[in-house]
N, C-alpha and C positions, 0 to 999 in steps of 0.2 A: 316753473322750475322746481318747486317743492314736490309737485306730482311726479316729475321726472326722477328726482332723487328717491322718492318712495318706491317708484316702479323699479329702478335699478337695484335697490336694496332687496325688494321682494324677489326679483329674478335671481340675485346672488344666493339668497337663502334657499330658494326652490331647487336650484342646480346643486347646491351643496348637500341638501337632504337627499336628492336623488342619487348622488354619488355615494353617500354613506350607506345606502341600502344595496348598492351593487356588489357583485362578487369581485372585490377590489383589494389589491395589496396597497399598503399605505406607508409613505415615507414622511417623517417629520424632519424639517430642515430649518436652518438658521443662516441668514445672509451675513457672511463674515465681512464683506466689504462695507455694509452699512454699520455693522457693529464697531468698526474702527473709528467711526465718527460719532459713536454714542447713540445710534438710532436702532431701535429694536424692530426686527422684521422676521417673526416666526412664520413658517409655512407648513402646510400639510398637502401632500399630493396623493391622490387616489387614482389607481389604475381603473380605467373603464373597459377598454378592449385591448387587443394586441397592439394597436397603434395609437391609442388615445388615452388621455388622462385629464383629470381636473385638479387644479391647484387652488386652494383658498389661502389667503394670507392677510396679515395685519402689519401695517407699518406705523410705528409710533416714534415721534421725535419729542423728547421731554424738554427741549431747550426753549423755555418761555422767554428769556431775555438774556442776551450776552452783555458783557461789560460795555460794548459799543452802543448799546441800546437797541440793536437789531433783534428781531424775533425769528424763531424757527420752531414753533410748536404746532405739530401736524399729526393728524390721525387719518389713516386710510384703511378701508376694508375692501377687498376685491376678490373676484373669482376669475380664473383663467383656464380656458380650454386649450389643450395642447394636442397636436398631431405629430407623432414620431414616424420618421421615414423608415427606420429599421425595426425597432421594437420598443415598447414602452419602457421608459427610464434607461434607454441605451442609445446614445448617438444624437444626431441632429433632430430638431423639432421646430415647428412654427406654432404660434398661439394667438389667441384673441382674448383680451382682458376687458372686464367691466368692473368699475369701482366707484365708491362714494368717499368723500373726504370732508373733514372739518379742519380749519386752519386758522392760525394766528401767526402770520409770518411776514417778514420783509422779502419782497420779490427778488429773486436772483437777477443779476445783470452780467452780461458778457461783453467785454470791451478790451481791445488790444491783447486778446489771447488770455485774459484774466477773468476769473469769476469773482463777483462782488455782490453786494446787496444794496437795494435802494435805501435812502435815508428816511424811510417811513415804513409802516406795516399795515397789513390788511387783516380783518377778521371776517370769516364767512364760511361758505360751504360750496361744494361742487361735485361734479361727476366726471368720470373718465372713461374713454373707450380707446383701446390701444392695440397695436400689433406687437408681437414678441418673436424673437428668434433666439435659439439657445442650443446648448449641447450638454448632455449628461454622460458622465463616465462612472461606471460602477467599478471601483478599484478594490473592493473586498466583498465578501458574501453579503454583508448587510450595510455597507457604506458606499456613498456615492458623492460626486461633486457635480454641481449644476451651475454653468456659466451662461449668462443671458443679458440681452439688452432689449429695451422696448421704446416705441415711439407712438404718440397718439394725440387725441383731441381732448382738451380739458375745457369744460364750461364751468365758470364759477360766478357766484354772487357774493358781494362783500361790502363792508364799509372801510374807508381808508383813514389812517391816523398818522399824525406826525410823531416823531420819537418821544415827544413830551406828553403824548396821550391825547392831544387835541384832535377831535374829529374833523375831517375835511368835508365841509358842506357842499363844496363845488368841485368834485373830482374831475379829472380830465375826461372829456367826452368829445366826440365829433360835434361840430356846431349844430348839425341838424337834429341831434339827440339831446340838446340842452333843455332841461325842464323849465317851466315857467317860474317856479320857486326853487330855492336851494334844496337839494336832496342828496344826502350822503350815500345812498344805496347805489352801488355800481355793479356792472357785470363785465365779464371779459370771456372771450373764446379764443383759444390758442392751440397751435400745434407745437408740442414740446416733447423732449425725451421723458418717458414715463417711468422707467426703471432701469437699473443696471445692478448686477450682482454676481457674486461667486458664493454659492451656498453649499454647505456640507449637510448631507442628509443621512439619516439612519432608518433602516427598514423596521417598522414597528410590528407589522403583521403581514402575512401573505397567505 
């Protein structure tokens, strides 16, 4: 898993460096939807060709612990390739995202139409591969809006803790994966929504 994380990180850096040397216009953006929840999500989008672009971004949630004891401290670095059907930074697009993350968080739950959090938290790392669909609207010479959603595959490795900080030595696993001795290190692979946002962008150079 560590080799996979390092490989994804190296690929993200290589793609980003390639984009920075291309003949590209660049938008800097901020996800307003995340900002309403106190999550920082700056983005930079580089034009590659008439129909394609690369976006690199950081997502950072500073919420180490809420009054309820739940955690939501997350950092994500990702790169996303986008294909525009009409013209770059204008109209509908589809994309593919690769990212790596570190987290100290209580996993979300979805029950009876409500979003909640488990009464425990996990510390670990993971990698993400996702598909994205979105729409960009240039409403002024240098300004644009970007609305998008993503869904993908998340693989993570972590230790689990109760809200009082006690490590869980026997986390939930299928019976055939139970180790001979207590082991707190766990893994999970899930298909989940990967991102949602409405970002405002400013053209820095062209």
